[in-house]
Each structure stands twice: as C-alpha cells, then as structure tokens.
N, C-alpha and C positions, 0 to 999 in steps of 0.2 A: 286600507279602509279606515276611516275615522271612527272614533267611539260612537258618535251620533249615528253613523251609518250602520254600525254593528247593532246598536239598539233598535234601529228601524227594522233590521233583518229579524231580530228576535220577536219584535212586535208582529211581524207578518206571519209567524208560525201559528198554525191552528192551536186553539186553546187546549185541545186534548193532548197535543204533543208537549206543550209547555208544562201542563199539569203532570204528565207522565215523567218528565225530567225532574221537576221540583220535588215531587213526593219522595224521591230517592236521595235527596240531599240531606246531610246532617243538619241539626238544629242551628248551629252557628251560621252556616251558609244560608239557611232559609231566612234568618233574621236580616242578613245583609241584603237578600233579594227583595225584601219589602221596600227598600230604598231605590230600587231600579226604576220603577214606574208606578203610577197610581193603579194601573190595571193589575200588575203583579201583586201589589199590596192588597188589593181587594180580593184577588184570588186566594192568596195565602191566608187571609183572615176569615175566609169562608168556613163555617163549621164543617161542611162536607170535606173540604181539603184537609182540615186539621185531623178529622177522623181517619181519612185515607192515609195521611202521612204517618199517623200513629201505627197503622197496620204494617207500614213499610220501615218502621224505625230500625236504624242501624244497630243501636245498642240495646239488644234484648236480653243480655246476660249480665246486667249490672246488679250489684247488691248495695243497698243503702244502709249506712250505719249512722246513728247519732252518737256523738262522742263528746268529751268534755276537755277543754283546754286547761292549762295550768292556772289561769285566772278564774276558773270555774264558769266559763262561758261555754254554752253548747255550740258545737260546730258539726259539720256533716261531711261524710266521705262516701264516694261511689267507687266501688272496686269491680274489676272485670273478672268474671268467673271463667272466661275462656282461656285466660293466661295461666293455667295451672302449670307447675306448682307455685309460680311466682305470686299469683293473686295481686296483680299490679293495680295501683291506684288509677282511676280514670279521671276523677275531679274531686275537688273539695271546695266548700263554700261556707259562709257564715249566715247567721240569721239576718234578714233584711234590716237595714238601719232605719227605714221609714216605717216606724211603728208608733202608735199613740203613747206608749208608756215604755221608754227605753230603759227604765230602772227595774222593770219586772224580770222575773226569771222565766225563761222560755224553754220548752222542750217539745219535740215532735211526738205526737201520739198515734199517727197513722199516715199511710201513703196510699195513693191510688192513681194510676195512669199519669205518673209524673207530678201529681199534686201532693203537697205535704199539708197535713193538718197539725197546727201547733196550738199548745195551751200555754198561756202566760199567767203568772200569779204575782201580784204585788202584795206581799205580806204586810207591808206597813199600812196599806189602804184597804186590805181585805177585799180585793177585787180580782176577777179572773176574766180572761178574754180568749176567744178562739179566732184563729186566722188560717185561711187557705192561701197557699202561695206556690208558685211554680218557679224554681230557680233557673230553669232553662230559658224562660222568656222574661224573667225578672218582673213578674207581676204578682200582686197579692190583693186579697180582699179581706177586710176585717169583718167578722160576723157581728150582727147586732148584739149589744150588751143585754144581758138579762140576769135575773137572780141565778146564782150558781152555787153549788154545794161541793165541798172538797171531796165528798165520797160519791159524787155522780159518776156514772160510767158513760163513755163516749164511743160512738161507732161512726165510721166514715166509709162510703163506697159509691159505686156508680149504679144508677138505676137504668138498666138496659131497655126497659119498656118505654120510658119517657125521655131517654137520653139526657140524663141530668145527674149531677153530683149532689149527694145529700149527706148531711150530718145529723145524727140522732143522739140526743142526750137523755139519759134516764136518771131521774132524781127521786130519791127515796123520801116520801112524805110519811106522816104518822100512820096512815092506814092503807096506803097504796103506793104504787110507782107512777110517777108522772113522766110521760114520754113527750118530748119536744122534737120537732123536725125542722131543719133548715134546708131549703132548696136553692142551689146556686142560680138556677134559671130565673127565679123571682127575687130572692135575696133581700127582701124588705124587712122581714120579721120571722120569728120562730112561730111555727104552728103547733097547736096542741093536738095530740092524737085523742080521738074520742075515747072517753072513759070506758065505754062498753066494749071497746076493742082491745083494751089493755089486758094482759094476762094476770092471773092471780099469783102474785109473787110477793115474798117478804123482802127480797133484796136482789139487786143485780150487781154482780161484783165488778169493781172498777179495774180489774186486771186487764191486760191487752185483749182486744176484740179480734175476731177473725171475719174477714169479708171474702165470701166465695159464692159462686153461683147466684149472684144478684141478691144475696142476703147477708145480714149481719148476725154474728153468733157471740153470745156471752154465756158464762156460767152464771146461773141464777139459783135462787133458793125459795122454797115455800115450806110452810109448816104443815105437816100432815100427822095426825094422831100424836101431837105434842113432840114430833121429831122433825128435824130439818132434813128436807129432801133436796139434793143438789142435782141439777139437770142443765142441759144446754138449750138456751132460748134462741129461737131462729126468727128473725124479722125480715120479711120480704120488702125491699126498698121500692119495687115497682108498684105493687098493690097496697103497700103500707099496712100490711096485716101480718100477724104471727102465723107462719106456715104450720109449724108443729114444734114439738119438743123432742130433743134427742136425749135418750137416757144414756148415762155413762156405762162402760163395761162392767164396773163394780162400784160400790159406794165410794164417794169422794168427799173431800172436806173443803173448808173455806179457802185453802191455798191453791185449789185447782184453777186452771184457766185453759182457754183454747187458742190454737194458732192455725194458720193456713199451712197445709202440708200437701205439696203438689197440687192436684185438682180436688183435694178433699180437706179434711181437718184433722188436727192432732189434739189430744187431751193430755195435759201435763199436770202432775200432782207431786208435790214434795211433802213429806210427812215427818212426824217426830220420831219415827223409827230409823232415822238416818238413811232414808231412801228417796231416790228420785225415780218416778215412774213415767213412762211415755207410751201412750197408745195412739195408733193411727187408724182412721176409718178407711179401710182399703177401697170400699165402694161408698161414695158419698150418700148419706141418708139411710144406709142399711146398717142397723145396729148390730146385726150378727157378724158384720165384717170388722168390728173392732179387733185390733191385734196389738198385743203388748210387744213393743220393739226394743225397749231399753228399761233396765232396772239397775240403778247404781247404788251400791252400798257405800256409805261414808264411814271411814274408820277413825275419825278424829276422836281423841280422848279428852276428858275434862269437860268443862262447861260446853253445852251444845246449844247452838242457835240455828234456826232454819237458814240463816244467811250463810252458814258454812257449806250448805249444799250447792253444788254448781247450778247456776241459774240458766234455764233455757231462754234464749232471747230471740229465737226464730229458726227458720229452716232455709237451706239453700235449695235451688231449683232441682238439684239431683237427689234431694231427699235427706241429705246429711243435716244433722241437728247442729246448731251453733250454740255453744255453751260459754258462759262467763265464769271463769274460775276465780278462786280466792286471789285477790290482788288485781283483778280486772282483766287478766289475760283471756283473749277470745280464741277458742279452738272449735273445730268442727269434727264430728264423729260419724263414721259410716255405720249404719245399724247392722249390716251383715258381716263385714270384715272386722269391725270394731276398731279400725284404724283411726287414729286421732291426728289431726293436722293443726299445727300452730298457724293462725292467720296473721300473726305479727301485728295485731291491733290490741290496744288497751281500751276497755270499755269502762263505763261507770254505772251508777245505780239505775239510771233511766235508759240505758242503752238497749236498743232492739235492732234487729236486722230484718230487711224486707226486700224481696225481689223488686227491681226498679227499672222502668223504661222511660227514657226522656220523651217529652211530648211538647206540643204547642198549645195545650189546654190553657185557657184564659187569654190567649192572644186575640181572640175574636171579641172579647168583652170590652166595652167602652162605656163607662158610666162613672158617676162620682164615687161609687164603691170600689172601683178597681184602681189600684195605685201602681205606678211604674217606679221601680227603685233602681 
C-alpha cells in the first residue's frame, strides 16, 4: 500500500479514535503529526486536545533545574525521578535565542504546566523584561514592557476558573503595594488590581513564590504596633482576590519564604543562630497542621554569613527537600530517615528545582505576540 493510501486510511478513522491515539503520543511525535494533514494539525492545536494531552502526559516525574554554564549563561536540565538511584537526565536546553535583548542576563523564576517564566535584566540599560516560553513546542511570548522595580516580587500560575495562565507582579510604592496582572488569554497589557482590593502590607518579599490550589503565596510584611508582622499572603488567580492570610507556626523574619510541598506548602527560615528550619503544612489551609520537619545546625567557625547555611531550592514529588550546599552541590534529604542523596548536579545562586510536566501549551496560540524559535 502506498503512503498516500495509508494516509487515506488514517483519514477514514473516526475523529474519536484518532484523538484517542494522538493524546497518548509523546511531545516530539505530536509535533511531527501536525505535518501529516491540515485536519490533524487543527485537531492537535485545539485547546481541548492540548488540555487532554496534558492529562495523559508520558513524563509526569520530571524535575526542572535552572543551572549555570562555565561562561555564566543559564541553561536548563530535566531529570527523571523514576530512575532512582541514577536520577538520569531526560533533556537539557538553553534559553531561546529569539529574544529582544540577547545581551541581557536571564533566569527562570517560575514554572507551570510546562511553561517557564523568565526574567531578563539589562544592567547597562536599567531595563527588565518578562517572558513566557515552552521548550517542548519552542514557542515564546514576550510580556509587555512596563516600569519594573528590582525589589518587585513575581508570581505565576494557572487560573482553573477561567482556564488561563496569569503573571502577577507586586511593586512596592511609598505608601502601598501595587499589584499588576497579566493574562495570557488577552496578553495586550498589564491590568492594575483595584486599590480597594489590595491588602494592607508594607512589603511583599521577592523570594520564590508558591503556586498551589489555584493561588499564589508569598511571605509578606505589615507593621503592627510598631513591629513587623510576617505572614503568608494568598492571592486567588481565578477571582483575583486575596483569599486569606496564613500565619506562620512561630515568628519568622525577612529571610523566610514559601515553597510548594506535595499538595500543600512549606515554610523555610534561615536565621543568624546558624540554623535552617523547615515547616510543612500537612493539611493545606489549616494552620494547626504546621509541622517542623527539619532543623539544621551549622557548625562553621569564624566569620558567619547566612550564605553559609545550606539553601533550600525546592522539593521533590516524594517530599524530599533539595538543598544547595556550599560550593553548589545539590543533594536531597528525606525528612524521616534523614538519608542524604547526592544528585550529581552543581547549582548556582539562582538555582531552583520544580516538578515539571512537558506540555503543548502555546501550540494553539497564533498571533504577533507568539514567536517560534
């Protein structure tokens, strides 16, 4: 049978059967299938197909790392958690070359559903830019330029109510916090959150954010009775309102930050008593479920710097914490057995780890904002 006849036979299959086959294929095969016919390309680029394919994704146990090369350029690695103890590499890739400012310094500040959010800084021009991109389908979108502050904090996640990806920037002004929202579905400009909806905060820390349960989480500060009160600020991406505030298990300071831990959050604090503390919220939203799972004492002698403390850069799906040791070595530690595993990876100051799933997100987008690289 000729190739043309084989194609005709495929075209004769009911759409439901074709869809059922395609959603089970890996990303690379899916991209090739877009060239088979116009009908297949239209099917694959349909938002419903992209969402269904994500649910059937083959690689659900990947970990994302942003690393640094010898020439000080950030690059990225995906590792497969299923291949213990080898922790084998799955893929590696560089930052897209098709960017407005190739001389800027880039680093990834968040991931969600296969999308990466990157921040670029051009120190000579004092400008910053945010970019969303998907290395699996090699597409990116540069977010609109706007005034940007180096101490702004950023959050990124998926709005399940409106099925949209959103980026939130929190900028500290003289007397209030300014919240700006970017929606991928519209993408033309940043929107300002109504002032009366903004919480009363003195500052929102620009340490890593946590996205879980449709909400962004940051450590924030307000002044009460001439004292700084630190708490976890929770922003609902669907309704674009602040759900509530989560109080920490005990008083924390300016070095505290939150991270995703399984289906909940973790709170990390390093202090000047040479200690690193980690609490996890066993039941999300229930403050009484805070549990201290790790407290490391640092025995370094002589001059002490907070950077001497192992840095928490994220958590694995099994709950193990990933730490960056002095010199950049990355290890993971089990909270119960205290076993430490060398991951065989060297990190740098901006390194973080995040569970990652390859996706087709952005493949359905076709506009002047979307760039194929």
